[in-house]
C-alpha positions in Angstrom: 0.0 0.0 0.0 1.2 3.5 -0.9 2.1 6.2 1.6 -0.9 8.5 2.2 -0.2 11.9 0.8 -3.7 13.1 0.5 -5.5 15.0 -2.3 -3.7 17.7 -4.3 -5.2 19.8 -7.1 -2.5 21.6 -9.2 -3.8 24.3 -11.6 -1.8 25.6 -14.6 -3.9 28.7 -14.5 -7.6 29.8 -14.1 -9.9 30.0 -11.2 -10.5 33.2 -9.3 -6.9 34.2 -10.0 -7.4 34.5 -13.7 -11.1 35.6 -14.3 -10.1 36.3 -18.0 -9.8 32.6 -18.7 -12.9 31.3 -20.4 -15.1 29.4 -18.0 -13.1 30.6 -15.0 -14.9 29.5 -11.8 -15.4 25.8 -12.5 -12.0 24.9 -11.1 -12.9 26.8 -7.8 -16.2 24.8 -7.7 -14.3 21.6 -8.1 -11.9 22.6 -5.2 -15.0 23.1 -2.9 -16.6 19.9 -4.1 -13.5 17.8 -3.3 -14.0 18.4 0.4 -17.4 16.9 0.6 -18.4 19.7 3.0 -21.5 22.0 2.6 -19.5 25.1 3.8 -15.9 24.1 3.7 -13.1 25.9 5.6 -10.8 27.3 3.0 -7.5 29.0 3.7 -5.8 31.2 1.1 -2.0 31.4 1.2 -0.6 34.3 -0.9 3.0 34.0 0.0 4.1 33.8 -3.7 2.7 37.3 -4.3 4.0 38.7 -1.0 0.4 38.5 0.5 -0.8 41.2 -2.0 -3.9 42.8 -0.6 -5.7 42.9 -4.0 -5.1 39.1 -4.4 -6.5 38.4 -0.9 -9.6 40.5 -1.8 -10.1 38.6 -4.9 -10.1 35.4 -2.9 -12.5 36.7 -0.3 -14.9 38.0 -3.0 -14.8 34.7 -4.9 -15.6 32.4 -2.0 -17.9 34.7 -0.1 -21.1 32.8 0.8 -19.6 29.5 -0.3 -16.9 28.8 2.3 -15.7 29.8 5.7 -12.6 31.7 4.5 -9.4 32.5 6.3 -6.0 33.8 5.1 -2.5 32.7 6.2 -0.2 35.8 5.7 3.4 35.0 6.4 4.4 38.6 5.7 2.2 39.7 8.7 0.0 42.0 6.7 -3.1 39.9 6.5 -6.7 41.2 6.7 -8.9 40.8 9.7 -9.5 37.1 10.2 -6.1 36.2 9.2 -4.4 33.2 10.9 -1.9 34.6 13.4 1.8 33.8 12.6 2.0 32.1 16.1 -0.8 29.8 15.2 0.3 28.1 11.9 -1.0 24.8 13.1 -4.5 26.0 12.2 -3.8 24.9 8.7 -4.5 21.4 10.2 -8.1 22.4 10.7 -8.8 23.5 7.1 -10.8 21.6 4.5 -8.7 23.3 1.7 -5.4 25.1 1.6 -5.5 27.2 -1.6 -2.1 28.6 -2.7 -1.9 31.6 -5.1 0.5 32.4 -7.8 3.6 34.5 -7.9 7.3 33.6 -7.2 7.8 29.9 -6.5 11.3 30.4 -5.3 10.2 33.0 -2.8 7.2 30.9 -1.6 9.4 27.9 -0.9 12.1 30.0 1.0 9.5 31.7 3.2 7.5 28.5 3.9 10.6 26.6 5.0 11.6 29.5 7.3 8.2 29.1 9.1 8.2 25.3 9.0 5.1 25.2 6.8 5.9 22.4 4.6 5.8 19.8 7.3 2.4 21.2 8.5 0.9 21.1 5.0 2.1 17.5 4.5 0.4 16.6 7.9 -2.8 18.4 6.9 -3.0 16.5 3.5 -2.5 13.2 5.3 -5.4 14.2 7.6 -7.7 15.0 4.8 -7.2 18.7 3.9 -7.2 19.3 0.2 -4.1 21.1 -1.1 -4.7 23.2 -4.1 -2.9 26.0 -6.0 -2.3 27.8 -9.3 1.0 28.6 -11.0 3.6 28.9 -8.2 0.8 27.2 -6.1 1.0 24.3 -8.7 4.8 24.2 -8.9 5.4 24.0 -5.1 4.1 20.5 -4.6 6.4 18.8 -7.1 10.0 17.9 -7.0 10.9 20.5 -9.6 9.4 23.0 -11.9 9.5 25.6 -14.6 9.5 29.1 -13.0 9.8 32.9 -13.8 10.9 33.6 -10.3 14.2 34.9 -11.5 12.9 37.0 -14.4 13.6 34.8 -17.4 12.2 31.2 -17.4 14.4 28.9 -15.3 14.4 25.3 -14.1 14.0 24.9 -10.4 14.8 21.6 -8.7 13.7 22.7 -5.2 10.1 21.6 -4.7 8.4 20.1 -1.7 8.3 16.7 -3.4 4.7 15.8 -2.3 4.1 15.0 -6.0 6.5 13.2 -8.4 8.6 14.8 -11.1 8.3 18.3 -12.5 5.6 20.7 -13.3 5.0 23.5 -15.9 2.0 25.8 -15.5 0.7 28.3 -18.2 2.1 25.8 -20.7 0.9 27.1 -24.1 -0.2 30.6 -23.1 3.0 32.2 -22.3 5.6 32.6 -25.2 8.7 30.5 -24.6 7.2 28.5 -21.6 6.6 25.3 -23.5 9.8 25.4 -25.5 12.0 25.9 -22.4 10.3 23.1 -20.5 10.7 20.7 -23.3 14.3 21.5 -23.6 15.0 21.1 -19.9 13.2 17.7 -19.7 15.0 16.5 -22.9 18.4 17.4 -21.4 17.7 16.0 -18.0 17.9 19.4 -16.4 14.4 18.8 -15.1 12.9 15.3 -14.4 9.9 14.0 -16.4 6.7 15.7 -15.4 3.4 17.2 -16.3 2.4 20.4 -17.9 -1.0 22.3 -17.8 -2.5 25.0 -19.9 -4.4 27.9 -18.3 -7.8 26.6 -17.2 -6.5 23.1 -16.6 -5.9 21.2 -13.4 -4.4 17.9 -12.4 -5.9 16.0 -9.6 -3.7 13.7 -7.5 -4.4 11.3 -4.8 -1.7 9.9 -2.6 1.0 10.7 -5.3 -0.9 9.2 -8.2 -2.6 11.1 -11.0 -6.4 10.6 -11.0 -7.4 12.8 -13.9 -6.9 16.1 -15.7 -9.8 18.5 -16.0 -10.4 21.9 -17.7 -12.7 24.9 -17.3 -11.3 26.3 -20.7 -12.4 25.0 -24.1 -9.4 23.5 -25.9 -7.1 23.7 -22.9 -5.0 20.6 -22.3 -2.6 18.8 -20.0 0.4 16.9 -21.1 2.8 14.2 -19.9 6.4 15.2 -20.8 9.1 12.6 -20.6 12.7 12.3 -21.7 13.2 9.9 -24.6 16.9 9.3 -25.3 18.3 12.8 -26.3 14.8 14.0 -27.2 11.5 14.5 -25.4 8.1 12.9 -25.7 5.0 15.2 -25.2 1.8 13.1 -24.8 -1.7 14.7 -24.2 -3.4 13.6 -21.0 -7.1 12.9 -21.5 -8.7 16.0 -20.1 -12.4 16.1 -18.8 -14.3 19.3 -19.4 -16.0 20.8 -16.3 -19.5 22.2 -16.5 -19.5 26.0 -16.3 
């Protein structure tokens, strides 16, 4: 029997973070539905954006009336109702921890400083759904494609709750796909998964369950090294109802 790692939903883009994506909102509904709760407890973690106030407001507006919301603000500038920095273990009480986008490298550094990775892994084992977009996708894997340093770069510094590497915004940002394919082909990044904006990968206990999309035509891909080249294979992707 495999080690229990819980349920993790990794989004290449979309949801409330990217309302411009066609069908935006269906992924957020999926996140809530994964909990099985009528009014789930959802905690937003905006570390990757420096806990930007506008991002927090978008989260609160998106989930108002649908969830009991809270915010974990590791920069100490959270709104009223934020989880205090001396009470990080409250993430263990959440039905969902929803991680926003921004800098993957900064997110990982700050989380480790506060001991959050261990708490999140414990929360997942206890039934908390972990979810995230962009940097909030990358962080759960062993490695990723990131723009944390300006130009696209490979980052082999993830939490490792999910196997291999990740690439969000796969075909929507110029150069993102090409650089990821090159890094996997060369072995600079391990084999992994890529997701377009509007697409999410659902994992349970470290195994991929399915790919879903809220955006017509958006796709997920399995990317593997093949000799000195790379194999890019579409993952069957289920369309969510708007």
